[in-house]
C-alpha positions as CSV (number, residue, x, y, z in Angstrom):
1,M,2.6,-17.4,9.3
2,T,3.9,-19.4,6.1
3,F,2.0,-20.8,4.0
4,Q,2.5,-24.3,5.4
5,A,1.8,-23.2,8.9
6,Y,-1.8,-22.4,6.7
7,L,-1.6,-25.8,6.0
8,D,-0.8,-27.6,8.7
9,N,-3.2,-25.3,11.1
10,I,-6.1,-26.6,8.8
11,K,-5.0,-29.6,9.1
12,A,-5.3,-30.0,13.0
13,K,-8.7,-28.1,12.2
14,T,-10.2,-30.5,9.8
15,G,-8.4,-33.7,9.6
16,K,-8.1,-33.2,6.0
17,D,-4.9,-31.7,4.0
18,A,-4.6,-30.4,0.8
19,D,-4.7,-33.5,-1.3
20,D,-8.1,-33.9,0.6
21,F,-9.0,-30.5,-0.4
22,R,-8.4,-31.4,-4.3
23,T,-10.4,-34.4,-4.0
24,L,-13.3,-32.4,-2.7
25,A,-13.2,-30.0,-4.7
26,E,-13.2,-32.1,-7.6
27,E,-16.1,-33.9,-6.3
28,K,-17.8,-30.4,-5.7
29,G,-17.0,-29.8,-9.0
30,F,-15.0,-27.1,-8.0
31,T,-12.1,-29.1,-10.8
32,R,-11.5,-31.1,-13.1
33,R,-8.6,-32.6,-13.2
34,G,-6.9,-30.9,-10.8
35,T,-7.5,-27.5,-12.4
36,L,-10.3,-24.9,-11.5
37,E,-13.4,-25.2,-13.8
38,K,-13.6,-21.7,-16.4
39,G,-16.0,-19.1,-14.0
40,V,-15.2,-20.8,-11.0
41,K,-14.8,-17.9,-8.3
42,A,-12.3,-17.6,-4.9
43,G,-15.3,-16.6,-3.1
44,E,-17.8,-19.6,-4.4
45,I,-14.8,-22.0,-2.9
46,V,-14.5,-19.6,0.5
47,K,-18.1,-19.8,1.0
48,W,-17.7,-23.6,0.7
49,L,-15.1,-23.6,2.9
50,K,-16.4,-21.9,5.4
51,E,-19.4,-23.2,5.9
52,D,-18.7,-26.6,5.4
53,F,-15.3,-27.0,7.6
54,G,-15.1,-24.0,9.4
55,L,-12.3,-22.2,8.5
56,G,-11.8,-18.7,8.0
57,H,-11.3,-16.6,5.2
58,G,-7.4,-17.3,5.3
59,H,-7.4,-20.3,5.6
60,A,-10.1,-20.6,2.6
61,M,-8.0,-18.4,0.4
62,A,-4.8,-20.6,1.2
63,I,-7.0,-24.1,0.0
64,Y,-8.1,-22.2,-2.3
65,A,-4.4,-21.0,-3.2
66,V,-3.8,-25.0,-3.6
67,L,-6.5,-25.5,-5.9
68,K,-6.3,-22.9,-7.7
69,G,-2.2,-24.0,-8.1
70,G,-0.7,-20.7,-7.1
71,R,1.0,-22.6,-4.0
72,P,2.1,-26.2,-4.3
73,S,2.1,-28.5,-1.0
74,L,5.0,-29.1,0.9
75,P,5.3,-33.1,1.6
76,E,3.8,-33.7,5.2
């Protein structure tokens, strides 16, 4: 599965795209101005995404990668 396929599946399941999750992460205090706050661990974000959005581990890690800046989201 490609990275974009992960993002597409997440949007199909939650109705939210990568930019929506960036905004939500900012509101939750995980990021500030698009950058992960110091000390925020992947596990915290994965737990949030699993509990609040029902994402599986792989899909939650894809969003973490977007938030971390390791993988850019592609245009929709």
